[in-house]
mmJSON file of the N, C-alpha and C atoms, coordinates in Angstrom:
{"data_MODEL":{"atom_site":{
"group_PDB":["ATOM","ATOM","ATOM","ATOM","ATOM","ATOM","ATOM","ATOM","ATOM","ATOM","ATOM","ATOM","ATOM","ATOM","ATOM","ATOM","ATOM","ATOM","ATOM","ATOM","ATOM","ATOM","ATOM","ATOM","ATOM","ATOM","ATOM","ATOM","ATOM","ATOM","ATOM","ATOM","ATOM","ATOM","ATOM","ATOM","ATOM","ATOM","ATOM","ATOM","ATOM","ATOM","ATOM","ATOM","ATOM","ATOM","ATOM","ATOM","ATOM","ATOM","ATOM","ATOM","ATOM","ATOM","ATOM","ATOM","ATOM","ATOM","ATOM","ATOM","ATOM","ATOM","ATOM","ATOM","ATOM","ATOM","ATOM","ATOM","ATOM","ATOM","ATOM","ATOM","ATOM","ATOM","ATOM","ATOM","ATOM","ATOM","ATOM","ATOM","ATOM","ATOM","ATOM","ATOM","ATOM","ATOM","ATOM","ATOM","ATOM","ATOM","ATOM","ATOM","ATOM","ATOM","ATOM","ATOM","ATOM","ATOM","ATOM","ATOM","ATOM","ATOM","ATOM","ATOM","ATOM","ATOM","ATOM","ATOM","ATOM","ATOM","ATOM","ATOM","ATOM","ATOM","ATOM","ATOM","ATOM","ATOM","ATOM","ATOM","ATOM","ATOM","ATOM","ATOM","ATOM","ATOM","ATOM","ATOM","ATOM","ATOM","ATOM","ATOM","ATOM","ATOM","ATOM","ATOM","ATOM","ATOM","ATOM","ATOM","ATOM","ATOM","ATOM","ATOM","ATOM","ATOM","ATOM","ATOM","ATOM","ATOM","ATOM","ATOM","ATOM","ATOM","ATOM","ATOM","ATOM","ATOM","ATOM","ATOM","ATOM","ATOM","ATOM","ATOM","ATOM","ATOM","ATOM","ATOM","ATOM","ATOM","ATOM","ATOM","ATOM","ATOM","ATOM","ATOM","ATOM","ATOM","ATOM","ATOM","ATOM","ATOM","ATOM","ATOM","ATOM","ATOM","ATOM","ATOM","ATOM","ATOM","ATOM","ATOM","ATOM","ATOM","ATOM"],
"id":[1,2,3,4,5,6,7,8,9,10,11,12,13,14,15,16,17,18,19,20,21,22,23,24,25,26,27,28,29,30,31,32,33,34,35,36,37,38,39,40,41,42,43,44,45,46,47,48,49,50,51,52,53,54,55,56,57,58,59,60,61,62,63,64,65,66,67,68,69,70,71,72,73,74,75,76,77,78,79,80,81,82,83,84,85,86,87,88,89,90,91,92,93,94,95,96,97,98,99,100,101,102,103,104,105,106,107,108,109,110,111,112,113,114,115,116,117,118,119,120,121,122,123,124,125,126,127,128,129,130,131,132,133,134,135,136,137,138,139,140,141,142,143,144,145,146,147,148,149,150,151,152,153,154,155,156,157,158,159,160,161,162,163,164,165,166,167,168,169,170,171,172,173,174,175,176,177,178,179,180,181,182,183,184,185,186,187,188,189,190,191,192,193,194,195],
"type_symbol":["N","C","C","N","C","C","N","C","C","N","C","C","N","C","C","N","C","C","N","C","C","N","C","C","N","C","C","N","C","C","N","C","C","N","C","C","N","C","C","N","C","C","N","C","C","N","C","C","N","C","C","N","C","C","N","C","C","N","C","C","N","C","C","N","C","C","N","C","C","N","C","C","N","C","C","N","C","C","N","C","C","N","C","C","N","C","C","N","C","C","N","C","C","N","C","C","N","C","C","N","C","C","N","C","C","N","C","C","N","C","C","N","C","C","N","C","C","N","C","C","N","C","C","N","C","C","N","C","C","N","C","C","N","C","C","N","C","C","N","C","C","N","C","C","N","C","C","N","C","C","N","C","C","N","C","C","N","C","C","N","C","C","N","C","C","N","C","C","N","C","C","N","C","C","N","C","C","N","C","C","N","C","C","N","C","C","N","C","C","N","C","C","N","C","C"],
"label_atom_id":["N","CA","C","N","CA","C","N","CA","C","N","CA","C","N","CA","C","N","CA","C","N","CA","C","N","CA","C","N","CA","C","N","CA","C","N","CA","C","N","CA","C","N","CA","C","N","CA","C","N","CA","C","N","CA","C","N","CA","C","N","CA","C","N","CA","C","N","CA","C","N","CA","C","N","CA","C","N","CA","C","N","CA","C","N","CA","C","N","CA","C","N","CA","C","N","CA","C","N","CA","C","N","CA","C","N","CA","C","N","CA","C","N","CA","C","N","CA","C","N","CA","C","N","CA","C","N","CA","C","N","CA","C","N","CA","C","N","CA","C","N","CA","C","N","CA","C","N","CA","C","N","CA","C","N","CA","C","N","CA","C","N","CA","C","N","CA","C","N","CA","C","N","CA","C","N","CA","C","N","CA","C","N","CA","C","N","CA","C","N","CA","C","N","CA","C","N","CA","C","N","CA","C","N","CA","C","N","CA","C","N","CA","C","N","CA","C","N","CA","C","N","CA","C","N","CA","C"],
"label_alt_id":[null,null,null,null,null,null,null,null,null,null,null,null,null,null,null,null,null,null,null,null,null,null,null,null,null,null,null,null,null,null,null,null,null,null,null,null,null,null,null,null,null,null,null,null,null,null,null,null,null,null,null,null,null,null,null,null,null,null,null,null,null,null,null,null,null,null,null,null,null,null,null,null,null,null,null,null,null,null,null,null,null,null,null,null,null,null,null,null,null,null,null,null,null,null,null,null,null,null,null,null,null,null,null,null,null,null,null,null,null,null,null,null,null,null,null,null,null,null,null,null,null,null,null,null,null,null,null,null,null,null,null,null,null,null,null,null,null,null,null,null,null,null,null,null,null,null,null,null,null,null,null,null,null,null,null,null,null,null,null,null,null,null,null,null,null,null,null,null,null,null,null,null,null,null,null,null,null,null,null,null,null,null,null,null,null,null,null,null,null,null,null,null,null,null,null],
"label_comp_id":["UNK","UNK","UNK","UNK","UNK","UNK","UNK","UNK","UNK","UNK","UNK","UNK","UNK","UNK","UNK","UNK","UNK","UNK","UNK","UNK","UNK","UNK","UNK","UNK","UNK","UNK","UNK","UNK","UNK","UNK","UNK","UNK","UNK","UNK","UNK","UNK","UNK","UNK","UNK","UNK","UNK","UNK","UNK","UNK","UNK","UNK","UNK","UNK","UNK","UNK","UNK","UNK","UNK","UNK","UNK","UNK","UNK","UNK","UNK","UNK","UNK","UNK","UNK","UNK","UNK","UNK","UNK","UNK","UNK","UNK","UNK","UNK","UNK","UNK","UNK","UNK","UNK","UNK","UNK","UNK","UNK","UNK","UNK","UNK","UNK","UNK","UNK","UNK","UNK","UNK","UNK","UNK","UNK","UNK","UNK","UNK","UNK","UNK","UNK","UNK","UNK","UNK","UNK","UNK","UNK","UNK","UNK","UNK","UNK","UNK","UNK","UNK","UNK","UNK","UNK","UNK","UNK","UNK","UNK","UNK","UNK","UNK","UNK","UNK","UNK","UNK","UNK","UNK","UNK","UNK","UNK","UNK","UNK","UNK","UNK","UNK","UNK","UNK","UNK","UNK","UNK","UNK","UNK","UNK","UNK","UNK","UNK","UNK","UNK","UNK","UNK","UNK","UNK","UNK","UNK","UNK","UNK","UNK","UNK","UNK","UNK","UNK","UNK","UNK","UNK","UNK","UNK","UNK","UNK","UNK","UNK","UNK","UNK","UNK","UNK","UNK","UNK","UNK","UNK","UNK","UNK","UNK","UNK","UNK","UNK","UNK","UNK","UNK","UNK","UNK","UNK","UNK","UNK","UNK","UNK"],
"label_asym_id":["A","A","A","A","A","A","A","A","A","A","A","A","A","A","A","A","A","A","A","A","A","A","A","A","A","A","A","A","A","A","A","A","A","A","A","A","A","A","A","A","A","A","A","A","A","A","A","A","A","A","A","A","A","A","A","A","A","A","A","A","A","A","A","A","A","A","A","A","A","A","A","A","A","A","A","A","A","A","A","A","A","A","A","A","A","A","A","A","A","A","A","A","A","A","A","A","A","A","A","A","A","A","A","A","A","A","A","A","A","A","A","A","A","A","A","A","A","A","A","A","A","A","A","A","A","A","A","A","A","A","A","A","A","A","A","A","A","A","A","A","A","A","A","A","A","A","A","A","A","A","A","A","A","A","A","A","A","A","A","A","A","A","A","A","A","A","A","A","A","A","A","A","A","A","A","A","A","A","A","A","A","A","A","A","A","A","A","A","A","A","A","A","A","A","A"],
"label_entity_id":["1","1","1","1","1","1","1","1","1","1","1","1","1","1","1","1","1","1","1","1","1","1","1","1","1","1","1","1","1","1","1","1","1","1","1","1","1","1","1","1","1","1","1","1","1","1","1","1","1","1","1","1","1","1","1","1","1","1","1","1","1","1","1","1","1","1","1","1","1","1","1","1","1","1","1","1","1","1","1","1","1","1","1","1","1","1","1","1","1","1","1","1","1","1","1","1","1","1","1","1","1","1","1","1","1","1","1","1","1","1","1","1","1","1","1","1","1","1","1","1","1","1","1","1","1","1","1","1","1","1","1","1","1","1","1","1","1","1","1","1","1","1","1","1","1","1","1","1","1","1","1","1","1","1","1","1","1","1","1","1","1","1","1","1","1","1","1","1","1","1","1","1","1","1","1","1","1","1","1","1","1","1","1","1","1","1","1","1","1","1","1","1","1","1","1"],
"label_seq_id":[1,1,1,2,2,2,3,3,3,4,4,4,5,5,5,6,6,6,7,7,7,8,8,8,9,9,9,10,10,10,11,11,11,12,12,12,13,13,13,14,14,14,15,15,15,16,16,16,17,17,17,18,18,18,19,19,19,20,20,20,21,21,21,22,22,22,23,23,23,24,24,24,25,25,25,26,26,26,27,27,27,28,28,28,29,29,29,30,30,30,31,31,31,32,32,32,33,33,33,34,34,34,35,35,35,36,36,36,37,37,37,38,38,38,39,39,39,40,40,40,41,41,41,42,42,42,43,43,43,44,44,44,45,45,45,46,46,46,47,47,47,48,48,48,49,49,49,50,50,50,51,51,51,52,52,52,53,53,53,54,54,54,55,55,55,56,56,56,57,57,57,58,58,58,59,59,59,60,60,60,61,61,61,62,62,62,63,63,63,64,64,64,65,65,65],
"pdbx_PDB_ins_code":[null,null,null,null,null,null,null,null,null,null,null,null,null,null,null,null,null,null,null,null,null,null,null,null,null,null,null,null,null,null,null,null,null,null,null,null,null,null,null,null,null,null,null,null,null,null,null,null,null,null,null,null,null,null,null,null,null,null,null,null,null,null,null,null,null,null,null,null,null,null,null,null,null,null,null,null,null,null,null,null,null,null,null,null,null,null,null,null,null,null,null,null,null,null,null,null,null,null,null,null,null,null,null,null,null,null,null,null,null,null,null,null,null,null,null,null,null,null,null,null,null,null,null,null,null,null,null,null,null,null,null,null,null,null,null,null,null,null,null,null,null,null,null,null,null,null,null,null,null,null,null,null,null,null,null,null,null,null,null,null,null,null,null,null,null,null,null,null,null,null,null,null,null,null,null,null,null,null,null,null,null,null,null,null,null,null,null,null,null,null,null,null,null,null,null],
"Cartn_x":[86.555,85.845,87.238,88.05,89.519,89.688,90.035,90.923,90.469,88.792,87.918,87.612,88.558,88.422,89.655,90.321,91.29,91.294,91.013,90.674,90.471,89.015,88.218,89.204,89.299,90.745,92.01,92.638,93.717,93.025,91.766,90.765,90.682,90.205,89.993,90.986,92.631,93.291,93.657,93.481,94.687,93.472,92.119,91.091,91.258,92.071,92.684,91.902,90.887,90.356,91.663,91.194,91.676,91.669,92.059,92.435,90.43,90.127,89.039,87.792,88.4,86.748,86.542,88.044,87.545,87.242,88.363,87.488,85.646,85.407,83.529,82.934,83.332,82.187,82.987,84.517,84.506,84.654,85.445,85.697,84.79,84.019,83.236,82.237,81.434,80.209,80.605,81.188,81.302,81.382,81.051,80.933,82.026,82.807,84.053,84.564,85.203,86.025,87.095,87.013,88.118,89.265,89.932,91.178,91.747,90.137,90.15,90.208,89.53,89.344,90.279,90.955,92.584,93.235,93.507,94.11,94.565,92.618,92.649,92.514,92.431,92.784,94.564,95.227,96.809,97.46,96.476,96.835,96.585,95.054,94.368,95.902,96.151,96.778,98.284,98.941,99.957,99.783,99.007,98.736,98.486,98.14,98.161,99.669,100.133,101.459,102.33,102.513,102.98,102.801,101.704,100.865,101.708,101.088,101.879,103.532,104.071,105.294,106.27,105.264,105.631,105.176,103.966,104.132,104.927,105.126,106.381,107.405,107.849,109.309,108.797,107.897,107.353,107.922,107.108,107.178,108.65,109.489,110.828,111.956,111.019,112.033,112.084,110.448,110.202,111.307,111.546,111.951,113.726,114.186,115.637,115.639,114.55,114.909,114.774],
"Cartn_y":[8.16,6.894,5.987,6.173,5.324,4.81,5.878,5.236,3.977,4.038,3.146,2.194,1.979,0.764,-0.294,0.749,0.213,-0.179,0.442,-0.862,-2.14,-2.447,-3.429,-4.394,-4.123,-4.17,-5.086,-4.56,-5.47,-6.029,-6.494,-7.392,-8.585,-8.14,-9.241,-10.047,-9.406,-10.085,-10.782,-10.103,-10.535,-12.249,-12.656,-13.421,-14.502,-14.159,-14.724,-14.557,-13.405,-13.156,-13.327,-13.39,-13.048,-12.028,-11.558,-10.161,-10.096,-11.092,-11.647,-11.06,-11.794,-12.064,-10.335,-9.825,-8.049,-6.834,-7.327,-6.623,-6.939,-7.953,-8.249,-7.496,-8.044,-7.785,-6.595,-5.842,-4.499,-3.2,-3.176,-1.821,-2.052,-3.113,-2.468,-2.436,-2.843,-2.012,-0.295,-0.142,1.61,1.989,3.67,4.66,5.417,5.053,5.788,5.693,6.877,6.643,5.638,5.639,3.984,4.224,5.539,5.311,5.248,5.274,5.036,3.912,2.991,1.632,1.13,1.482,0.693,0.993,2.281,2.263,1.124,1.056,0.271,-1.441,-2.03,-3.152,-3.357,-2.453,-2.468,-2.692,-1.896,-1.921,-3.35,-3.807,-5.53,-6.266,-6.462,-7.208,-6.714,-5.931,-5.482,-6.574,-6.167,-7.219,-8.191,-8.508,-9.994,-11.262,-9.899,-10.471,-10.904,-9.994,-9.613,-11.032,-11.174,-12.425,-13.376,-14.499,-14.789,-15.028,-13.3,-13.843,-14.32,-13.799,-13.998,-15.568,-15.638,-17.228,-18.251,-17.67,-18.908,-18.303,-17.544,-17.215,-18.154,-18.459,-19.159,-20.889,-20.912,-22.381,-22.381,-21.467,-22.066,-22.467,-21.447,-21.011,-22.511,-23.422,-24.11,-25.502,-25.063,-26.453,-26.328,-24.52,-25.093,-25.855,-24.997,-25.253,-26.394],
"Cartn_z":[186.045,185.862,185.476,184.716,183.878,184.771,185.951,187.299,188.467,187.966,188.33,187.848,186.677,185.573,185.996,185.924,185.891,187.82,188.426,189.866,190.001,188.532,188.77,187.637,186.554,186.016,186.984,187.759,188.084,189.311,189.507,190.448,189.463,188.552,187.384,187.323,187.07,186.958,188.087,189.18,190.17,190.539,190.163,190.247,189.837,188.213,187.092,185.701,185.486,184.008,182.975,181.853,180.426,180.201,179.245,178.269,178.14,177.102,176.351,177.434,178.512,179.534,180.394,180.447,180.918,179.898,178.79,177.572,177.444,177.578,177.507,178.632,179.747,180.856,181.616,181.483,182.023,181.001,179.908,179.317,177.933,177.792,176.092,176.782,177.756,178.46,178.861,178.804,179.546,178.199,178.227,177.641,177.639,176.653,175.911,174.824,174.972,172.965,172.742,171.593,171.195,172.165,171.691,172.876,173.855,174.892,176.153,176.541,175.306,175.528,175.614,174.613,173.431,174.727,175.187,176.672,177.548,178.096,179.243,178.923,177.351,176.736,177.183,176.728,176.985,178.479,178.993,180.766,181.266,180.58,181.417,180.314,179.137,178.456,178.972,179.865,180.649,181.687,182.504,183.508,183.319,182.393,182.225,181.591,180.902,181.047,182.296,182.949,184.023,184.797,185.059,186.279,185.212,184.541,183.755,184.004,183.357,183.997,185.426,186.235,187.174,188.011,187.519,187.231,186.627,185.786,184.992,186.241,186.467,187.691,188.595,189.135,190.255,190.638,189.03,188.478,188.549,187.656,187.332,188.427,190.072,191.523,192.12,191.87,192.333,191.897,190.623,189.617,189.795,190.195,190.808,192.297,192.789,194.16,194.736],
"occupancy":[1.0,1.0,1.0,1.0,1.0,1.0,1.0,1.0,1.0,1.0,1.0,1.0,1.0,1.0,1.0,1.0,1.0,1.0,1.0,1.0,1.0,1.0,1.0,1.0,1.0,1.0,1.0,1.0,1.0,1.0,1.0,1.0,1.0,1.0,1.0,1.0,1.0,1.0,1.0,1.0,1.0,1.0,1.0,1.0,1.0,1.0,1.0,1.0,1.0,1.0,1.0,1.0,1.0,1.0,1.0,1.0,1.0,1.0,1.0,1.0,1.0,1.0,1.0,1.0,1.0,1.0,1.0,1.0,1.0,1.0,1.0,1.0,1.0,1.0,1.0,1.0,1.0,1.0,1.0,1.0,1.0,1.0,1.0,1.0,1.0,1.0,1.0,1.0,1.0,1.0,1.0,1.0,1.0,1.0,1.0,1.0,1.0,1.0,1.0,1.0,1.0,1.0,1.0,1.0,1.0,1.0,1.0,1.0,1.0,1.0,1.0,1.0,1.0,1.0,1.0,1.0,1.0,1.0,1.0,1.0,1.0,1.0,1.0,1.0,1.0,1.0,1.0,1.0,1.0,1.0,1.0,1.0,1.0,1.0,1.0,1.0,1.0,1.0,1.0,1.0,1.0,1.0,1.0,1.0,1.0,1.0,1.0,1.0,1.0,1.0,1.0,1.0,1.0,1.0,1.0,1.0,1.0,1.0,1.0,1.0,1.0,1.0,1.0,1.0,1.0,1.0,1.0,1.0,1.0,1.0,1.0,1.0,1.0,1.0,1.0,1.0,1.0,1.0,1.0,1.0,1.0,1.0,1.0,1.0,1.0,1.0,1.0,1.0,1.0,1.0,1.0,1.0,1.0,1.0,1.0],
"B_iso_or_equiv":[0.0,0.0,0.0,0.0,0.0,0.0,0.0,0.0,0.0,0.0,0.0,0.0,0.0,0.0,0.0,0.0,0.0,0.0,0.0,0.0,0.0,0.0,0.0,0.0,0.0,0.0,0.0,0.0,0.0,0.0,0.0,0.0,0.0,0.0,0.0,0.0,0.0,0.0,0.0,0.0,0.0,0.0,0.0,0.0,0.0,0.0,0.0,0.0,0.0,0.0,0.0,0.0,0.0,0.0,0.0,0.0,0.0,0.0,0.0,0.0,0.0,0.0,0.0,0.0,0.0,0.0,0.0,0.0,0.0,0.0,0.0,0.0,0.0,0.0,0.0,0.0,0.0,0.0,0.0,0.0,0.0,0.0,0.0,0.0,0.0,0.0,0.0,0.0,0.0,0.0,0.0,0.0,0.0,0.0,0.0,0.0,0.0,0.0,0.0,0.0,0.0,0.0,0.0,0.0,0.0,0.0,0.0,0.0,0.0,0.0,0.0,0.0,0.0,0.0,0.0,0.0,0.0,0.0,0.0,0.0,0.0,0.0,0.0,0.0,0.0,0.0,0.0,0.0,0.0,0.0,0.0,0.0,0.0,0.0,0.0,0.0,0.0,0.0,0.0,0.0,0.0,0.0,0.0,0.0,0.0,0.0,0.0,0.0,0.0,0.0,0.0,0.0,0.0,0.0,0.0,0.0,0.0,0.0,0.0,0.0,0.0,0.0,0.0,0.0,0.0,0.0,0.0,0.0,0.0,0.0,0.0,0.0,0.0,0.0,0.0,0.0,0.0,0.0,0.0,0.0,0.0,0.0,0.0,0.0,0.0,0.0,0.0,0.0,0.0,0.0,0.0,0.0,0.0,0.0,0.0],
"pdbx_formal_charge":[null,null,null,null,null,null,null,null,null,null,null,null,null,null,null,null,null,null,null,null,null,null,null,null,null,null,null,null,null,null,null,null,null,null,null,null,null,null,null,null,null,null,null,null,null,null,null,null,null,null,null,null,null,null,null,null,null,null,null,null,null,null,null,null,null,null,null,null,null,null,null,null,null,null,null,null,null,null,null,null,null,null,null,null,null,null,null,null,null,null,null,null,null,null,null,null,null,null,null,null,null,null,null,null,null,null,null,null,null,null,null,null,null,null,null,null,null,null,null,null,null,null,null,null,null,null,null,null,null,null,null,null,null,null,null,null,null,null,null,null,null,null,null,null,null,null,null,null,null,null,null,null,null,null,null,null,null,null,null,null,null,null,null,null,null,null,null,null,null,null,null,null,null,null,null,null,null,null,null,null,null,null,null,null,null,null,null,null,null,null,null,null,null,null,null],
"auth_seq_id":[1,1,1,2,2,2,3,3,3,4,4,4,5,5,5,6,6,6,7,7,7,8,8,8,9,9,9,10,10,10,11,11,11,12,12,12,13,13,13,14,14,14,15,15,15,16,16,16,17,17,17,18,18,18,19,19,19,20,20,20,21,21,21,22,22,22,23,23,23,24,24,24,25,25,25,26,26,26,27,27,27,28,28,28,29,29,29,30,30,30,31,31,31,32,32,32,33,33,33,34,34,34,35,35,35,36,36,36,37,37,37,38,38,38,39,39,39,40,40,40,41,41,41,42,42,42,43,43,43,44,44,44,45,45,45,46,46,46,47,47,47,48,48,48,49,49,49,50,50,50,51,51,51,52,52,52,53,53,53,54,54,54,55,55,55,56,56,56,57,57,57,58,58,58,59,59,59,60,60,60,61,61,61,62,62,62,63,63,63,64,64,64,65,65,65],
"auth_comp_id":["UNK","UNK","UNK","UNK","UNK","UNK","UNK","UNK","UNK","UNK","UNK","UNK","UNK","UNK","UNK","UNK","UNK","UNK","UNK","UNK","UNK","UNK","UNK","UNK","UNK","UNK","UNK","UNK","UNK","UNK","UNK","UNK","UNK","UNK","UNK","UNK","UNK","UNK","UNK","UNK","UNK","UNK","UNK","UNK","UNK","UNK","UNK","UNK","UNK","UNK","UNK","UNK","UNK","UNK","UNK","UNK","UNK","UNK","UNK","UNK","UNK","UNK","UNK","UNK","UNK","UNK","UNK","UNK","UNK","UNK","UNK","UNK","UNK","UNK","UNK","UNK","UNK","UNK","UNK","UNK","UNK","UNK","UNK","UNK","UNK","UNK","UNK","UNK","UNK","UNK","UNK","UNK","UNK","UNK","UNK","UNK","UNK","UNK","UNK","UNK","UNK","UNK","UNK","UNK","UNK","UNK","UNK","UNK","UNK","UNK","UNK","UNK","UNK","UNK","UNK","UNK","UNK","UNK","UNK","UNK","UNK","UNK","UNK","UNK","UNK","UNK","UNK","UNK","UNK","UNK","UNK","UNK","UNK","UNK","UNK","UNK","UNK","UNK","UNK","UNK","UNK","UNK","UNK","UNK","UNK","UNK","UNK","UNK","UNK","UNK","UNK","UNK","UNK","UNK","UNK","UNK","UNK","UNK","UNK","UNK","UNK","UNK","UNK","UNK","UNK","UNK","UNK","UNK","UNK","UNK","UNK","UNK","UNK","UNK","UNK","UNK","UNK","UNK","UNK","UNK","UNK","UNK","UNK","UNK","UNK","UNK","UNK","UNK","UNK","UNK","UNK","UNK","UNK","UNK","UNK"],
"auth_asym_id":["A","A","A","A","A","A","A","A","A","A","A","A","A","A","A","A","A","A","A","A","A","A","A","A","A","A","A","A","A","A","A","A","A","A","A","A","A","A","A","A","A","A","A","A","A","A","A","A","A","A","A","A","A","A","A","A","A","A","A","A","A","A","A","A","A","A","A","A","A","A","A","A","A","A","A","A","A","A","A","A","A","A","A","A","A","A","A","A","A","A","A","A","A","A","A","A","A","A","A","A","A","A","A","A","A","A","A","A","A","A","A","A","A","A","A","A","A","A","A","A","A","A","A","A","A","A","A","A","A","A","A","A","A","A","A","A","A","A","A","A","A","A","A","A","A","A","A","A","A","A","A","A","A","A","A","A","A","A","A","A","A","A","A","A","A","A","A","A","A","A","A","A","A","A","A","A","A","A","A","A","A","A","A","A","A","A","A","A","A","A","A","A","A","A","A"],
"auth_atom_id":["N","CA","C","N","CA","C","N","CA","C","N","CA","C","N","CA","C","N","CA","C","N","CA","C","N","CA","C","N","CA","C","N","CA","C","N","CA","C","N","CA","C","N","CA","C","N","CA","C","N","CA","C","N","CA","C","N","CA","C","N","CA","C","N","CA","C","N","CA","C","N","CA","C","N","CA","C","N","CA","C","N","CA","C","N","CA","C","N","CA","C","N","CA","C","N","CA","C","N","CA","C","N","CA","C","N","CA","C","N","CA","C","N","CA","C","N","CA","C","N","CA","C","N","CA","C","N","CA","C","N","CA","C","N","CA","C","N","CA","C","N","CA","C","N","CA","C","N","CA","C","N","CA","C","N","CA","C","N","CA","C","N","CA","C","N","CA","C","N","CA","C","N","CA","C","N","CA","C","N","CA","C","N","CA","C","N","CA","C","N","CA","C","N","CA","C","N","CA","C","N","CA","C","N","CA","C","N","CA","C","N","CA","C","N","CA","C","N","CA","C","N","CA","C","N","CA","C"],
"pdbx_PDB_model_num":[1,1,1,1,1,1,1,1,1,1,1,1,1,1,1,1,1,1,1,1,1,1,1,1,1,1,1,1,1,1,1,1,1,1,1,1,1,1,1,1,1,1,1,1,1,1,1,1,1,1,1,1,1,1,1,1,1,1,1,1,1,1,1,1,1,1,1,1,1,1,1,1,1,1,1,1,1,1,1,1,1,1,1,1,1,1,1,1,1,1,1,1,1,1,1,1,1,1,1,1,1,1,1,1,1,1,1,1,1,1,1,1,1,1,1,1,1,1,1,1,1,1,1,1,1,1,1,1,1,1,1,1,1,1,1,1,1,1,1,1,1,1,1,1,1,1,1,1,1,1,1,1,1,1,1,1,1,1,1,1,1,1,1,1,1,1,1,1,1,1,1,1,1,1,1,1,1,1,1,1,1,1,1,1,1,1,1,1,1,1,1,1,1,1,1]
}}}
């Protein structure tokens, strides 16, 4: 179940979703213990941070070019 949720989170992040929306729509509705939910939230947070860094890097590259 957790791997399916990770896939849903990945798709949501690639679609532009933020952590709050992911938490509300994907993580909170499922019956998991708090540690599993916290791990999924951290996964979502890490992906959104990577997305932000990639976007920033892309903008910096365009500004340099």
